[in-house]
CHARMM-style PDB file with segment names, atoms N, HN, CA, C and O in Angstrom:
ATOM      1  N   MET     1       0.844  -1.180   0.000  1.00  0.00      PROA
ATOM      2  CA  MET     1       0.000   0.000   0.000  1.00  0.00      PROA
ATOM      3  C   MET     1       0.890   1.245   0.000  1.00  0.00      PROA
ATOM      4  O   MET     1       1.862   1.309   0.754  1.00  0.00      PROA
ATOM      5  N   PRO     2       0.570   2.223  -0.831  1.00  0.00      PROA
ATOM      6  CA  PRO     2       1.378   3.455  -0.843  1.00  0.00      PROA
ATOM      7  C   PRO     2       1.408   4.103   0.541  1.00  0.00      PROA
ATOM      8  O   PRO     2       0.406   4.077   1.257  1.00  0.00      PROA
ATOM      9  N   PRO     3       2.539   4.679   0.921  1.00  0.00      PROA
ATOM     10  CA  PRO     3       2.671   5.223   2.277  1.00  0.00      PROA
ATOM     11  C   PRO     3       1.711   6.350   2.611  1.00  0.00      PROA
ATOM     12  O   PRO     3       1.386   6.556   3.781  1.00  0.00      PROA
ATOM     13  N   PHE     4       1.246   7.093   1.591  1.00  0.00      PROA
ATOM     14  HN  PHE     4       1.510   6.925   0.641  1.00  0.00      PROA
ATOM     15  CA  PHE     4       0.354   8.217   1.867  1.00  0.00      PROA
ATOM     16  C   PHE     4      -1.102   7.911   1.557  1.00  0.00      PROA
ATOM     17  O   PHE     4      -1.931   8.821   1.545  1.00  0.00      PROA
ATOM     18  N   GLN     5      -1.430   6.655   1.307  1.00  0.00      PROA
ATOM     19  HN  GLN     5      -0.756   5.916   1.317  1.00  0.00      PROA
ATOM     20  CA  GLN     5      -2.830   6.290   1.065  1.00  0.00      PROA
ATOM     21  C   GLN     5      -3.585   6.344   2.375  1.00  0.00      PROA
ATOM     22  O   GLN     5      -3.142   5.787   3.380  1.00  0.00      PROA
ATOM     23  N   SER     6      -4.720   7.009   2.366  1.00  0.00      PROA
ATOM     24  HN  SER     6      -5.080   7.461   1.550  1.00  0.00      PROA
ATOM     25  CA  SER     6      -5.513   7.144   3.592  1.00  0.00      PROA
ATOM     26  C   SER     6      -6.698   6.195   3.624  1.00  0.00      PROA
ATOM     27  O   SER     6      -7.145   5.802   4.701  1.00  0.00      PROA
ATOM     28  N   ALA     7      -7.206   5.827   2.475  1.00  0.00      PROA
ATOM     29  HN  ALA     7      -6.842   6.147   1.600  1.00  0.00      PROA
ATOM     30  CA  ALA     7      -8.385   4.949   2.441  1.00  0.00      PROA
ATOM     31  C   ALA     7      -8.013   3.531   2.880  1.00  0.00      PROA
ATOM     32  O   ALA     7      -6.936   3.025   2.562  1.00  0.00      PROA
ATOM     33  N   TYR     8      -8.908   2.920   3.600  1.00  0.00      PROA
ATOM     34  HN  TYR     8      -9.783   3.331   3.858  1.00  0.00      PROA
ATOM     35  CA  TYR     8      -8.792   1.513   4.010  1.00  0.00      PROA
ATOM     36  C   TYR     8      -7.593   1.239   4.913  1.00  0.00      PROA
ATOM     37  O   TYR     8      -7.059   0.129   4.923  1.00  0.00      PROA
ATOM     38  N   ARG     9      -7.173   2.245   5.667  1.00  0.00      PROA
ATOM     39  HN  ARG     9      -7.607   3.146   5.659  1.00  0.00      PROA
ATOM     40  CA  ARG     9      -6.067   2.068   6.597  1.00  0.00      PROA
ATOM     41  C   ARG     9      -6.508   2.522   7.975  1.00  0.00      PROA
ATOM     42  O   ARG     9      -7.135   3.570   8.131  1.00  0.00      PROA
ATOM     43  N   SER    10      -6.179   1.737   8.944  1.00  0.00      PROA
ATOM     44  HN  SER    10      -5.670   0.886   8.816  1.00  0.00      PROA
ATOM     45  CA  SER    10      -6.508   2.065  10.323  1.00  0.00      PROA
ATOM     46  C   SER    10      -5.793   3.354  10.725  1.00  0.00      PROA
ATOM     47  O   SER    10      -4.598   3.507  10.473  1.00  0.00      PROA
ATOM     48  N   GLY    11      -6.513   4.266  11.340  1.00  0.00      PROA
ATOM     49  HN  GLY    11      -7.484   4.141  11.545  1.00  0.00      PROA
ATOM     50  CA  GLY    11      -5.933   5.512  11.809  1.00  0.00      PROA
ATOM     51  C   GLY    11      -5.747   6.559  10.720  1.00  0.00      PROA
ATOM     52  O   GLY    11      -5.150   7.608  10.966  1.00  0.00      PROA
ATOM     53  N   HSD    12      -6.251   6.287   9.521  1.00  0.00      PROA
ATOM     54  HN  HSD    12      -6.735   5.435   9.321  1.00  0.00      PROA
ATOM     55  CA  HSD    12      -6.147   7.239   8.416  1.00  0.00      PROA
ATOM     56  C   HSD    12      -7.547   7.550   7.907  1.00  0.00      PROA
ATOM     57  O   HSD    12      -8.446   6.712   7.955  1.00  0.00      PROA
ATOM     58  N   SER    13      -7.707   8.762   7.423  1.00  0.00      PROA
ATOM     59  HN  SER    13      -6.977   9.443   7.384  1.00  0.00      PROA
ATOM     60  CA  SER    13      -9.020   9.184   6.939  1.00  0.00      PROA
ATOM     61  C   SER    13      -8.836  10.314   5.939  1.00  0.00      PROA
ATOM     62  O   SER    13      -7.712  10.697   5.613  1.00  0.00      PROA
ATOM     63  N   THR    14      -9.937  10.833   5.466  1.00  0.00      PROA
ATOM     64  HN  THR    14     -10.850  10.521   5.731  1.00  0.00      PROA
ATOM     65  CA  THR    14      -9.835  12.004   4.597  1.00  0.00      PROA
ATOM     66  C   THR    14      -9.225  13.178   5.367  1.00  0.00      PROA
ATOM     67  O   THR    14      -8.558  14.034   4.785  1.00  0.00      PROA
ATOM     68  N   GLU    15      -9.459  13.208   6.663  1.00  0.00      PROA
ATOM     69  HN  GLU    15     -10.001  12.513   7.136  1.00  0.00      PROA
ATOM     70  CA  GLU    15      -8.883  14.277   7.483  1.00  0.00      PROA
ATOM     71  C   GLU    15      -7.360  14.198   7.485  1.00  0.00      PROA
ATOM     72  O   GLU    15      -6.696  15.225   7.344  1.00  0.00      PROA
ATOM     73  N   THR    16      -6.795  13.013   7.640  1.00  0.00      PROA
ATOM     74  HN  THR    16      -7.334  12.179   7.754  1.00  0.00      PROA
ATOM     75  CA  THR    16      -5.339  12.892   7.630  1.00  0.00      PROA
ATOM     76  C   THR    16      -4.780  13.207   6.242  1.00  0.00      PROA
ATOM     77  O   THR    16      -3.685  13.760   6.130  1.00  0.00      PROA
ATOM     78  N   ALA    17      -5.510  12.865   5.199  1.00  0.00      PROA
ATOM     79  HN  ALA    17      -6.399  12.416   5.291  1.00  0.00      PROA
ATOM     80  CA  ALA    17      -5.072  13.189   3.837  1.00  0.00      PROA
ATOM     81  C   ALA    17      -5.043  14.704   3.629  1.00  0.00      PROA
ATOM     82  O   ALA    17      -4.097  15.237   3.048  1.00  0.00      PROA
ATOM     83  N   VAL    18      -6.072  15.390   4.102  1.00  0.00      PROA
ATOM     84  HN  VAL    18      -6.841  14.957   4.574  1.00  0.00      PROA
ATOM     85  CA  VAL    18      -6.134  16.856   3.969  1.00  0.00      PROA
ATOM     86  C   VAL    18      -5.027  17.508   4.790  1.00  0.00      PROA
ATOM     87  O   VAL    18      -4.409  18.473   4.341  1.00  0.00      PROA
ATOM     88  N   LEU    19      -4.776  16.995   5.971  1.00  0.00      PROA
ATOM     89  HN  LEU    19      -5.278  16.211   6.335  1.00  0.00      PROA
ATOM     90  CA  LEU    19      -3.700  17.544   6.806  1.00  0.00      PROA
ATOM     91  C   LEU    19      -2.339  17.392   6.126  1.00  0.00      PROA
ATOM     92  O   LEU    19      -1.501  18.289   6.222  1.00  0.00      PROA
ATOM     93  N   LYS    20      -2.108  16.271   5.441  1.00  0.00      PROA
ATOM     94  HN  LYS    20      -2.788  15.542   5.363  1.00  0.00      PROA
ATOM     95  CA  LYS    20      -0.854  16.061   4.708  1.00  0.00      PROA
ATOM     96  C   LYS    20      -0.729  17.075   3.578  1.00  0.00      PROA
ATOM     97  O   LYS    20       0.343  17.645   3.376  1.00  0.00      PROA
ATOM     98  N   VAL    21      -1.807  17.307   2.844  1.00  0.00      PROA
ATOM     99  HN  VAL    21      -2.679  16.845   3.008  1.00  0.00      PROA
ATOM    100  CA  VAL    21      -1.781  18.272   1.746  1.00  0.00      PROA
ATOM    101  C   VAL    21      -1.501  19.677   2.288  1.00  0.00      PROA
ATOM    102  O   VAL    21      -0.675  20.402   1.734  1.00  0.00      PROA
ATOM    103  N   ILE    22      -2.179  20.058   3.358  1.00  0.00      PROA
ATOM    104  HN  ILE    22      -2.850  19.469   3.809  1.00  0.00      PROA
ATOM    105  CA  ILE    22      -1.972  21.382   3.958  1.00  0.00      PROA
ATOM    106  C   ILE    22      -0.535  21.531   4.443  1.00  0.00      PROA
ATOM    107  O   ILE    22       0.083  22.581   4.264  1.00  0.00      PROA
ATOM    108  N   SER    23      -0.011  20.487   5.051  1.00  0.00      PROA
ATOM    109  HN  SER    23      -0.513  19.635   5.197  1.00  0.00      PROA
ATOM    110  CA  SER    23       1.372  20.512   5.526  1.00  0.00      PROA
ATOM    111  C   SER    23       2.349  20.695   4.366  1.00  0.00      PROA
ATOM    112  O   SER    23       3.302  21.467   4.470  1.00  0.00      PROA
ATOM    113  N   ASP    24       2.112  19.986   3.262  1.00  0.00      PROA
ATOM    114  HN  ASP    24       1.337  19.359   3.177  1.00  0.00      PROA
ATOM    115  CA  ASP    24       2.979  20.115   2.084  1.00  0.00      PROA
ATOM    116  C   ASP    24       2.907  21.523   1.498  1.00  0.00      PROA
ATOM    117  O   ASP    24       3.922  22.068   1.067  1.00  0.00      PROA
ATOM    118  N   ILE    25       1.711  22.114   1.481  1.00  0.00      PROA
ATOM    119  HN  ILE    25       0.886  21.671   1.831  1.00  0.00      PROA
ATOM    120  CA  ILE    25       1.540  23.478   0.966  1.00  0.00      PROA
ATOM    121  C   ILE    25       2.284  24.482   1.847  1.00  0.00      PROA
ATOM    122  O   ILE    25       2.952  25.382   1.339  1.00  0.00      PROA
ATOM    123  N   ILE    26       2.170  24.329   3.144  1.00  0.00      PROA
ATOM    124  HN  ILE    26       1.627  23.598   3.558  1.00  0.00      PROA
ATOM    125  CA  ILE    26       2.859  25.233   4.074  1.00  0.00      PROA
ATOM    126  C   ILE    26       4.367  25.096   3.929  1.00  0.00      PROA
ATOM    127  O   ILE    26       5.085  26.096   3.925  1.00  0.00      PROA
ATOM    128  N   ASP    27       4.856  23.844   3.808  1.00  0.00      PROA
ATOM    129  HN  ASP    27       4.272  23.033   3.812  1.00  0.00      PROA
ATOM    130  CA  ASP    27       6.295  23.626   3.622  1.00  0.00      PROA
ATOM    131  C   ASP    27       6.782  24.279   2.341  1.00  0.00      PROA
ATOM    132  O   ASP    27       7.848  24.893   2.326  1.00  0.00      PROA
ATOM    133  N   ALA    28       6.012  24.154   1.262  1.00  0.00      PROA
ATOM    134  HN  ALA    28       5.146  23.654   1.274  1.00  0.00      PROA
ATOM    135  CA  ALA    28       6.389  24.757  -0.018  1.00  0.00      PROA
ATOM    136  C   ALA    28       6.405  26.279   0.092  1.00  0.00      PROA
ATOM    137  O   ALA    28       7.307  26.929  -0.437  1.00  0.00      PROA
ATOM    138  N   ALA    29       5.421  26.843   0.768  1.00  0.00      PROA
ATOM    139  HN  ALA    29       4.689  26.315   1.197  1.00  0.00      PROA
ATOM    140  CA  ALA    29       5.369  28.302   0.947  1.00  0.00      PROA
ATOM    141  C   ALA    29       6.563  28.788   1.764  1.00  0.00      PROA
ATOM    142  O   ALA    29       7.135  29.837   1.471  1.00  0.00      PROA
ATOM    143  N   ASP    30       6.933  28.030   2.780  1.00  0.00      PROA
ATOM    144  HN  ASP    30       6.468  27.178   3.018  1.00  0.00      PROA
ATOM    145  CA  ASP    30       8.101  28.401   3.591  1.00  0.00      PROA
ATOM    146  C   ASP    30       9.381  28.416   2.760  1.00  0.00      PROA
ATOM    147  O   ASP    30      10.298  29.186   3.043  1.00  0.00      PROA
ATOM    148  N   CYS    31       9.443  27.569   1.740  1.00  0.00      PROA
ATOM    149  HN  CYS    31       8.698  26.943   1.511  1.00  0.00      PROA
ATOM    150  CA  CYS    31      10.611  27.507   0.848  1.00  0.00      PROA
ATOM    151  C   CYS    31      10.440  28.418  -0.359  1.00  0.00      PROA
ATOM    152  O   CYS    31      11.236  28.374  -1.297  1.00  0.00      PROA
ATOM    153  N   GLN    32       9.405  29.240  -0.334  1.00  0.00      PROA
ATOM    154  HN  GLN    32       8.758  29.276   0.428  1.00  0.00      PROA
ATOM    155  CA  GLN    32       9.080  30.183  -1.418  1.00  0.00      PROA
ATOM    156  C   GLN    32       8.904  29.481  -2.761  1.00  0.00      PROA
ATOM    157  O   GLN    32       9.344  29.982  -3.796  1.00  0.00      PROA
ATOM    158  N   LYS    33       8.256  28.316  -2.736  1.00  0.00      PROA
ATOM    159  HN  LYS    33       7.899  27.909  -1.896  1.00  0.00      PROA
ATOM    160  CA  LYS    33       7.950  27.572  -3.959  1.00  0.00      PROA
ATOM    161  C   LYS    33       6.519  27.860  -4.384  1.00  0.00      PROA
ATOM    162  O   LYS    33       5.642  28.092  -3.552  1.00  0.00      PROA
ATOM    163  N   VAL    34       6.303  27.840  -5.670  1.00  0.00      PROA
ATOM    164  HN  VAL    34       7.015  27.652  -6.345  1.00  0.00      PROA
ATOM    165  CA  VAL    34       4.955  28.000  -6.205  1.00  0.00      PROA
ATOM    166  C   VAL    34       4.211  26.689  -5.969  1.00  0.00      PROA
ATOM    167  O   VAL    34       4.765  25.610  -6.182  1.00  0.00      PROA
ATOM    168  N   THR    35       2.973  26.781  -5.536  1.00  0.00      PROA
ATOM    169  HN  THR    35       2.523  27.657  -5.363  1.00  0.00      PROA
ATOM    170  CA  THR    35       2.195  25.591  -5.235  1.00  0.00      PROA
ATOM    171  C   THR    35       0.889  25.602  -6.018  1.00  0.00      PROA
ATOM    172  O   THR    35       0.198  26.618  -6.081  1.00  0.00      PROA
ATOM    173  N   LEU    36       0.566  24.478  -6.603  1.00  0.00      PROA
ATOM    174  HN  LEU    36       1.127  23.652  -6.552  1.00  0.00      PROA
ATOM    175  CA  LEU    36      -0.672  24.328  -7.359  1.00  0.00      PROA
ATOM    176  C   LEU    36      -1.368  23.062  -6.884  1.00  0.00      PROA
ATOM    177  O   LEU    36      -0.751  22.001  -6.789  1.00  0.00      PROA
ATOM    178  N   LEU    37      -2.641  23.179  -6.589  1.00  0.00      PROA
ATOM    179  HN  LEU    37      -3.142  24.041  -6.666  1.00  0.00      PROA
ATOM    180  CA  LEU    37      -3.442  22.026  -6.184  1.00  0.00      PROA
ATOM    181  C   LEU    37      -4.616  21.908  -7.141  1.00  0.00      PROA
ATOM    182  O   LEU    37      -5.444  22.813  -7.240  1.00  0.00      PROA
ATOM    183  N   ALA    38      -4.679  20.800  -7.834  1.00  0.00      PROA
ATOM    184  HN  ALA    38      -4.007  20.065  -7.753  1.00  0.00      PROA
ATOM    185  CA  ALA    38      -5.788  20.549  -8.760  1.00  0.00      PROA
ATOM    186  C   ALA    38      -6.518  19.304  -8.288  1.00  0.00      PROA
ATOM    187  O   ALA    38      -5.905  18.255  -8.091  1.00  0.00      PROA
ATOM    188  N   LEU    39      -7.807  19.418  -8.110  1.00  0.00      PROA
ATOM    189  HN  LEU    39      -8.305  20.271  -8.270  1.00  0.00      PROA
ATOM    190  CA  LEU    39      -8.624  18.299  -7.654  1.00  0.00      PROA
ATOM    191  C   LEU    39      -9.648  17.964  -8.724  1.00  0.00      PROA
ATOM    192  O   LEU    39     -10.289  18.855  -9.282  1.00  0.00      PROA
ATOM    193  N   LEU    40      -9.797  16.694  -9.005  1.00  0.00      PROA
ATOM    194  HN  LEU    40      -9.276  15.970  -8.551  1.00  0.00      PROA
ATOM    195  CA  LEU    40     -10.723  16.253 -10.031  1.00  0.00      PROA
ATOM    196  C   LEU    40     -11.409  14.981  -9.559  1.00  0.00      PROA
ATOM    197  O   LEU    40     -10.753  13.957  -9.369  1.00  0.00      PROA
ATOM    198  N   ASP    41     -12.702  15.034  -9.370  1.00  0.00      PROA
ATOM    199  HN  ASP    41     -13.235  15.866  -9.525  1.00  0.00      PROA
ATOM    200  CA  ASP    41     -13.487  13.866  -8.973  1.00  0.00      PROA
ATOM    201  C   ASP    41     -14.498  13.590 -10.070  1.00  0.00      PROA
ATOM    202  O   ASP    41     -15.501  14.293 -10.199  1.00  0.00      PROA
ATOM    203  N   MET    42     -14.229  12.571 -10.849  1.00  0.00      PROA
ATOM    204  HN  MET    42     -13.414  12.000 -10.744  1.00  0.00      PROA
ATOM    205  CA  MET    42     -15.115  12.237 -11.965  1.00  0.00      PROA
ATOM    206  C   MET    42     -15.946  10.992 -11.669  1.00  0.00      PROA
ATOM    207  O   MET    42     -16.536  10.410 -12.579  1.00  0.00      PROA
ATOM    208  N   SER    43     -15.995  10.587 -10.420  1.00  0.00      PROA
ATOM    209  HN  SER    43     -15.516  11.060  -9.681  1.00  0.00      PROA
ATOM    210  CA  SER    43     -16.656   9.327 -10.078  1.00  0.00      PROA
ATOM    211  C   SER    43     -18.120   9.297 -10.495  1.00  0.00      PROA
ATOM    212  O   SER    43     -18.639   8.233 -10.831  1.00  0.00      PROA
ATOM    213  N   ALA    44     -18.784  10.425 -10.480  1.00  0.00      PROA
ATOM    214  HN  ALA    44     -18.362  11.290 -10.207  1.00  0.00      PROA
ATOM    215  CA  ALA    44     -20.198  10.442 -10.870  1.00  0.00      PROA
ATOM    216  C   ALA    44     -20.478  11.485 -11.950  1.00  0.00      PROA
ATOM    217  O   ALA    44     -21.630  11.854 -12.177  1.00  0.00      PROA
ATOM    218  N   ALA    45     -19.433  11.952 -12.606  1.00  0.00      PROA
ATOM    219  HN  ALA    45     -18.497  11.652 -12.421  1.00  0.00      PROA
ATOM    220  CA  ALA    45     -19.608  13.021 -13.585  1.00  0.00      PROA
ATOM    221  C   ALA    45     -20.410  12.560 -14.796  1.00  0.00      PROA
ATOM    222  O   ALA    45     -21.248  13.303 -15.307  1.00  0.00      PROA
ATOM    223  N   PHE    46     -20.162  11.362 -15.246  1.00  0.00      PROA
ATOM    224  HN  PHE    46     -19.481  10.759 -14.831  1.00  0.00      PROA
ATOM    225  CA  PHE    46     -20.836  10.829 -16.421  1.00  0.00      PROA
ATOM    226  C   PHE    46     -21.177   9.371 -16.163  1.00  0.00      PROA
ATOM    227  O   PHE    46     -20.336   8.611 -15.684  1.00  0.00      PROA
ATOM    228  N   ASP    47     -22.408   8.976 -16.478  1.00  0.00      PROA
ATOM    229  HN  ASP    47     -23.091   9.594 -16.867  1.00  0.00      PROA
ATOM    230  CA  ASP    47     -22.771   7.564 -16.356  1.00  0.00      PROA
ATOM    231  C   ASP    47     -21.974   6.724 -17.350  1.00  0.00      PROA
ATOM    232  O   ASP    47     -21.569   5.603 -17.046  1.00  0.00      PROA
ATOM    233  N   ASP    48     -21.757   7.276 -18.537  1.00  0.00      PROA
ATOM    234  HN  ASP    48     -22.086   8.187 -18.784  1.00  0.00      PROA
ATOM    235  CA  ASP    48     -20.987   6.600 -19.576  1.00  0.00      PROA
ATOM    236  C   ASP    48     -19.671   7.363 -19.731  1.00  0.00      PROA
ATOM    237  O   ASP    48     -19.630   8.438 -20.331  1.00  0.00      PROA
ATOM    238  N   HSD    49     -18.611   6.797 -19.189  1.00  0.00      PROA
ATOM    239  HN  HSD    49     -18.645   5.924 -18.702  1.00  0.00      PROA
ATOM    240  CA  HSD    49     -17.310   7.468 -19.152  1.00  0.00      PROA
ATOM    241  C   HSD    49     -16.792   7.783 -20.560  1.00  0.00      PROA
ATOM    242  O   HSD    49     -16.041   8.740 -20.747  1.00  0.00      PROA
ATOM    243  N   SER    50     -17.190   6.985 -21.538  1.00  0.00      PROA
ATOM    244  HN  SER    50     -17.801   6.208 -21.387  1.00  0.00      PROA
ATOM    245  CA  SER    50     -16.713   7.219 -22.908  1.00  0.00      PROA
ATOM    246  C   SER    50     -17.211   8.551 -23.460  1.00  0.00      PROA
ATOM    247  O   SER    50     -16.555   9.154 -24.309  1.00  0.00      PROA
ATOM    248  N   ILE    51     -18.370   9.016 -22.981  1.00  0.00      PROA
ATOM    249  HN  ILE    51     -18.904   8.526 -22.292  1.00  0.00      PROA
ATOM    250  CA  ILE    51     -18.886  10.319 -23.411  1.00  0.00      PROA
ATOM    251  C   ILE    51     -17.944  11.429 -22.953  1.00  0.00      PROA
ATOM    252  O   ILE    51     -17.636  12.345 -23.715  1.00  0.00      PROA
ATOM    253  N   LEU    52     -17.495  11.341 -21.719  1.00  0.00      PROA
ATOM    254  HN  LEU    52     -17.745  10.597 -21.100  1.00  0.00      PROA
ATOM    255  CA  LEU    52     -16.557  12.334 -21.194  1.00  0.00      PROA
ATOM    256  C   LEU    52     -15.270  12.333 -22.012  1.00  0.00      PROA
ATOM    257  O   LEU    52     -14.793  13.393 -22.417  1.00  0.00      PROA
ATOM    258  N   LEU    53     -14.709  11.162 -22.256  1.00  0.00      PROA
ATOM    259  HN  LEU    53     -15.096  10.301 -21.927  1.00  0.00      PROA
ATOM    260  CA  LEU    53     -13.461  11.067 -23.011  1.00  0.00      PROA
ATOM    261  C   LEU    53     -13.625  11.649 -24.415  1.00  0.00      PROA
ATOM    262  O   LEU    53     -12.761  12.381 -24.897  1.00  0.00      PROA
ATOM    263  N   GLN    54     -14.735  11.319 -25.058  1.00  0.00      PROA
ATOM    264  HN  GLN    54     -15.437  10.725 -24.666  1.00  0.00      PROA
ATOM    265  CA  GLN    54     -14.982  11.836 -26.408  1.00  0.00      PROA
ATOM    266  C   GLN    54     -15.121  13.352 -26.394  1.00  0.00      PROA
ATOM    267  O   GLN    54     -14.568  14.032 -27.259  1.00  0.00      PROA
ATOM    268  N   ARG    55     -15.851  13.884 -25.426  1.00  0.00      PROA
ATOM    269  HN  ARG    55     -16.299  13.332 -24.723  1.00  0.00      PROA
ATOM    270  CA  ARG    55     -16.044  15.332 -25.339  1.00  0.00      PROA
ATOM    271  C   ARG    55     -14.716  16.058 -25.081  1.00  0.00      PROA
ATOM    272  O   ARG    55     -14.453  17.108 -25.667  1.00  0.00      PROA
ATOM    273  N   LEU    56     -13.890  15.493 -24.204  1.00  0.00      PROA
ATOM    274  HN  LEU    56     -14.104  14.640 -23.728  1.00  0.00      PROA
ATOM    275  CA  LEU    56     -12.591  16.096 -23.934  1.00  0.00      PROA
ATOM    276  C   LEU    56     -11.715  16.105 -25.181  1.00  0.00      PROA
ATOM    277  O   LEU    56     -10.999  17.071 -25.444  1.00  0.00      PROA
ATOM    278  N   GLN    57     -11.781  15.025 -25.941  1.00  0.00      PROA
ATOM    279  HN  GLN    57     -12.363  14.241 -25.728  1.00  0.00      PROA
ATOM    280  CA  GLN    57     -10.952  14.925 -27.138  1.00  0.00      PROA
ATOM    281  C   GLN    57     -11.450  15.842 -28.254  1.00  0.00      PROA
ATOM    282  O   GLN    57     -10.667  16.584 -28.847  1.00  0.00      PROA
ATOM    283  N   VAL    58     -12.739  15.793 -28.534  1.00  0.00      PROA
ATOM    284  HN  VAL    58     -13.375  15.191 -28.052  1.00  0.00      PROA
ATOM    285  CA  VAL    58     -13.289  16.550 -29.665  1.00  0.00      PROA
ATOM    286  C   VAL    58     -13.419  18.038 -29.346  1.00  0.00      PROA
ATOM    287  O   VAL    58     -13.003  18.884 -30.137  1.00  0.00      PROA
ATOM    288  N   SER    59     -13.992  18.353 -28.196  1.00  0.00      PROA
ATOM    289  HN  SER    59     -14.331  17.666 -27.553  1.00  0.00      PROA
ATOM    290  CA  SER    59     -14.275  19.757 -27.873  1.00  0.00      PROA
ATOM    291  C   SER    59     -13.079  20.523 -27.333  1.00  0.00      PROA
ATOM    292  O   SER    59     -12.956  21.727 -27.559  1.00  0.00      PROA
ATOM    293  N   TYR    60     -12.196  19.831 -26.619  1.00  0.00      PROA
ATOM    294  HN  TYR    60     -12.296  18.853 -26.435  1.00  0.00      PROA
ATOM    295  CA  TYR    60     -11.108  20.533 -25.942  1.00  0.00      PROA
ATOM    296  C   TYR    60      -9.717  20.114 -26.411  1.00  0.00      PROA
ATOM    297  O   TYR    60      -8.718  20.664 -25.947  1.00  0.00      PROA
ATOM    298  N   GLY    61      -9.640  19.151 -27.323  1.00  0.00      PROA
ATOM    299  HN  GLY    61     -10.452  18.704 -27.701  1.00  0.00      PROA
ATOM    300  CA  GLY    61      -8.353  18.753 -27.881  1.00  0.00      PROA
ATOM    301  C   GLY    61      -7.459  17.957 -26.963  1.00  0.00      PROA
ATOM    302  O   GLY    61      -6.250  17.888 -27.183  1.00  0.00      PROA
ATOM    303  N   VAL    62      -8.035  17.350 -25.928  1.00  0.00      PROA
ATOM    304  HN  VAL    62      -9.018  17.406 -25.750  1.00  0.00      PROA
ATOM    305  CA  VAL    62      -7.239  16.522 -25.014  1.00  0.00      PROA
ATOM    306  C   VAL    62      -6.928  15.203 -25.716  1.00  0.00      PROA
ATOM    307  O   VAL    62      -7.841  14.498 -26.145  1.00  0.00      PROA
ATOM    308  N   THR    63      -5.650  14.870 -25.834  1.00  0.00      PROA
ATOM    309  HN  THR    63      -4.909  15.444 -25.486  1.00  0.00      PROA
ATOM    310  CA  THR    63      -5.233  13.648 -26.519  1.00  0.00      PROA
ATOM    311  C   THR    63      -4.050  13.021 -25.794  1.00  0.00      PROA
ATOM    312  O   THR    63      -3.572  13.537 -24.784  1.00  0.00      PROA
ATOM    313  N   GLY    64      -3.598  11.913 -26.326  1.00  0.00      PROA
ATOM    314  HN  GLY    64      -3.986  11.493 -27.147  1.00  0.00      PROA
ATOM    315  CA  GLY    64      -2.375  11.276 -25.846  1.00  0.00      PROA
ATOM    316  C   GLY    64      -2.410  10.890 -24.390  1.00  0.00      PROA
ATOM    317  O   GLY    64      -3.407  10.370 -23.888  1.00  0.00      PROA
ATOM    318  N   LEU    65      -1.300  11.153 -23.715  1.00  0.00      PROA
ATOM    319  HN  LEU    65      -0.490  11.575 -24.122  1.00  0.00      PROA
ATOM    320  CA  LEU    65      -1.141  10.748 -22.321  1.00  0.00      PROA
ATOM    321  C   LEU    65      -2.184  11.396 -21.414  1.00  0.00      PROA
ATOM    322  O   LEU    65      -2.701  10.748 -20.504  1.00  0.00      PROA
ATOM    323  N   ALA    66      -2.494  12.655 -21.653  1.00  0.00      PROA
ATOM    324  HN  ALA    66      -2.074  13.182 -22.392  1.00  0.00      PROA
ATOM    325  CA  ALA    66      -3.498  13.335 -20.819  1.00  0.00      PROA
ATOM    326  C   ALA    66      -4.839  12.622 -20.893  1.00  0.00      PROA
ATOM    327  O   ALA    66      -5.515  12.476 -19.875  1.00  0.00      PROA
ATOM    328  N   LEU    67      -5.232  12.178 -22.071  1.00  0.00      PROA
ATOM    329  HN  LEU    67      -4.682  12.296 -22.898  1.00  0.00      PROA
ATOM    330  CA  LEU    67      -6.493  11.452 -22.228  1.00  0.00      PROA
ATOM    331  C   LEU    67      -6.384  10.071 -21.594  1.00  0.00      PROA
ATOM    332  O   LEU    67      -7.352   9.580 -21.014  1.00  0.00      PROA
ATOM    333  N   GLN    68      -5.230   9.447 -21.697  1.00  0.00      PROA
ATOM    334  HN  GLN    68      -4.444   9.846 -22.168  1.00  0.00      PROA
ATOM    335  CA  GLN    68      -5.033   8.125 -21.096  1.00  0.00      PROA
ATOM    336  C   GLN    68      -5.148   8.182 -19.577  1.00  0.00      PROA
ATOM    337  O   GLN    68      -5.640   7.237 -18.961  1.00  0.00      PROA
ATOM    338  N   TRP    69      -4.702   9.275 -18.967  1.00  0.00      PROA
ATOM    339  HN  TRP    69      -4.302  10.043 -19.467  1.00  0.00      PROA
ATOM    340  CA  TRP    69      -4.814   9.415 -17.514  1.00  0.00      PROA
ATOM    341  C   TRP    69      -6.260   9.331 -17.070  1.00  0.00      PROA
ATOM    342  O   TRP    69      -6.551   8.826 -15.986  1.00  0.00      PROA
ATOM    343  N   LEU    70      -7.165   9.822 -17.897  1.00  0.00      PROA
ATOM    344  HN  LEU    70      -6.929  10.232 -18.778  1.00  0.00      PROA
ATOM    345  CA  LEU    70      -8.573   9.876 -17.541  1.00  0.00      PROA
ATOM    346  C   LEU    70      -9.346   8.636 -17.949  1.00  0.00      PROA
ATOM    347  O   LEU    70     -10.492   8.453 -17.538  1.00  0.00      PROA
ATOM    348  N   ASP    71      -8.725   7.779 -18.759  1.00  0.00      PROA
ATOM    349  HN  ASP    71      -7.794   7.928 -19.093  1.00  0.00      PROA
ATOM    350  CA  ASP    71      -9.395   6.582 -19.261  1.00  0.00      PROA
ATOM    351  C   ASP    71      -9.259   5.466 -18.232  1.00  0.00      PROA
ATOM    352  O   ASP    71      -8.177   4.904 -18.062  1.00  0.00      PROA
ATOM    353  N   ARG    72     -10.334   5.151 -17.559  1.00  0.00      PROA
ATOM    354  HN  ARG    72     -11.212   5.608 -17.697  1.00  0.00      PROA
ATOM    355  CA  ARG    72     -10.291   4.147 -16.497  1.00  0.00      PROA
ATOM    356  C   ARG    72     -10.647   2.749 -17.000  1.00  0.00      PROA
ATOM    357  O   ARG    72     -10.749   1.820 -16.199  1.00  0.00      PROA
ATOM    358  N   SER    73     -10.838   2.582 -18.306  1.00  0.00      PROA
ATOM    359  HN  SER    73     -10.755   3.337 -18.957  1.00  0.00      PROA
ATOM    360  CA  SER    73     -11.198   1.253 -18.809  1.00  0.00      PROA
ATOM    361  C   SER    73      -9.994   0.351 -18.945  1.00  0.00      PROA
ATOM    362  OT1 SER    73     -10.129  -0.801 -19.356  1.00  0.00      PROA
TER     363      SER     73
END
């Protein structure tokens, strides 16, 4: 199991995951680093995931590796 996985681990929760993210952001700010946090939850975005992939490709030009990251099939 990855060391920072919070799901399905005793003593870990979404709260511990959020605390880790906040801690990393604060550490980066202390080192004067630029920090970007992007969150994407597509678990219920589309009943048919292929519609999302097609729309991203045709309408927004998402292709290649970026499209593969989103392809859960």
